[in-house]
C-alpha positions in Angstrom: -10.2 0.3 12.4 -7.7 -2.2 10.8 -8.7 -1.3 7.2 -6.9 0.4 4.3 -7.9 3.3 3.1 -9.3 3.1 -0.7 -9.7 5.3 -3.2 -13.2 5.6 -5.3 -11.5 2.8 -7.4 -10.7 0.7 -4.8 -7.0 1.3 -5.0 -5.2 1.8 -1.3 -4.7 5.5 -1.0 -0.9 5.9 0.0 -1.4 9.5 0.4 -3.7 9.0 3.0 -1.9 6.8 5.0 0.8 8.4 4.9 -1.0 11.7 6.4 -2.5 9.3 9.0 1.4 8.9 10.1 0.6 4.9 9.4 4.4 4.7 7.9 7.1 6.8 6.9 8.5 6.8 3.4 12.5 6.4 3.7 14.0 8.4 1.1 17.2 6.1 0.8 19.3 3.7 2.9 22.5 5.8 2.0 23.9 7.0 5.9 25.2 10.2 4.2 22.3 10.9 1.9 20.9 14.7 2.3 17.7 14.9 1.9 16.2 17.4 -0.6 12.5 18.4 -0.3 11.3 20.9 -3.0 7.9 22.7 -1.7 7.1 24.6 -5.5 4.1 23.7 -7.6 3.7 23.8 -11.3 0.8 24.0 -13.2 0.5 22.1 -16.2 -2.1 23.7 -18.7 -4.5 21.5 -20.3 -4.0 21.1 -24.3 -7.9 20.7 -24.5 -10.9 23.3 -23.0 -12.8 20.1 -21.5 -9.7 18.9 -19.4 -8.4 20.5 -16.2 -5.3 21.8 -15.7 -2.7 19.8 -13.3 -1.2 21.4 -10.6 1.8 19.4 -9.8 3.2 19.5 -6.3 6.6 18.9 -5.7 6.4 18.2 -2.1 4.2 15.4 -2.3 6.6 13.5 -4.4 9.7 14.9 -3.1 8.5 13.4 0.4 8.8 10.0 -1.1 11.6 10.0 -3.6 14.7 11.4 -4.7 14.7 14.6 -7.2 17.1 12.1 -9.6 14.4 9.6 -9.4 12.8 11.9 -12.1 15.2 14.5 -13.2 16.6 14.8 -16.1 15.5 11.1 -17.2 11.9 11.7 -17.2 11.7 15.5 -17.0 13.8 18.0 -18.3 14.0 20.6 -15.2 13.1 23.7 -17.2 10.0 25.2 -17.4 8.3 24.4 -20.5 10.9 21.6 -21.9 8.2 18.9 -21.5 5.4 18.0 -24.0 3.5 15.5 -22.0 0.9 13.5 -23.3 -1.3 11.1 -22.0 -0.2 8.6 -24.7 3.0 9.0 -23.7 2.2 8.4 -19.9 0.5 5.0 -20.6 3.7 3.9 -22.2 5.9 4.7 -19.3 7.4 8.1 -19.8 6.9 11.4 -17.6 4.6 10.3 -14.9 3.7 7.0 -16.2 7.0 5.9 -15.2 5.8 5.4 -11.6 2.0 6.4 -11.7 0.0 3.1 -13.0 2.7 0.5 -11.5 3.8 1.4 -7.9 1.6 4.5 -7.6 -2.1 5.0 -8.3 -3.5 4.4 -11.7 -4.4 6.9 -14.6 -8.0 5.6 -13.8 -9.3 8.6 -12.0 -8.6 11.5 -14.2 -9.7 13.9 -11.9 -7.1 12.9 -9.4 -4.6 14.8 -11.2 -6.6 17.2 -13.7 -8.4 18.8 -10.6 -7.0 22.4 -11.2 -9.7 24.9 -13.0 -8.5 26.1 -16.0 -9.6 29.5 -15.5 -7.1 31.1 -12.7 -3.7 29.3 -11.9 -2.9 30.1 -8.2 -0.3 32.7 -7.7 2.5 30.6 -6.3 2.5 28.2 -9.2 4.9 28.0 -11.4 3.4 27.9 -15.3 5.0 25.1 -17.5 
């Protein structure tokens, strides 16, 4: 229809554009690059009873960027090794390295904090 899909805060919804196959992200310009897509999820349990957990999907991220973009500089590659706090993200650490700059902002908490605190999915690795 010629219009960009927008999220509820009127930011471009890049995942929707990718789903509609409007574009295909290129992971590397290096012709010798071997693409690696991880297809697992990690459950980050919320430290608060009133904020839902975050179920991080490696596939969504590794379809767009290389693992080395995040590991080991932004995230240690070991479950439980990262003490992630929203204040740190707002300072550009952890998810904040990209989100809020080249990816969607933190304005919509429930875009990430949408997983129920009751029962994690069976397939999730728990941080």
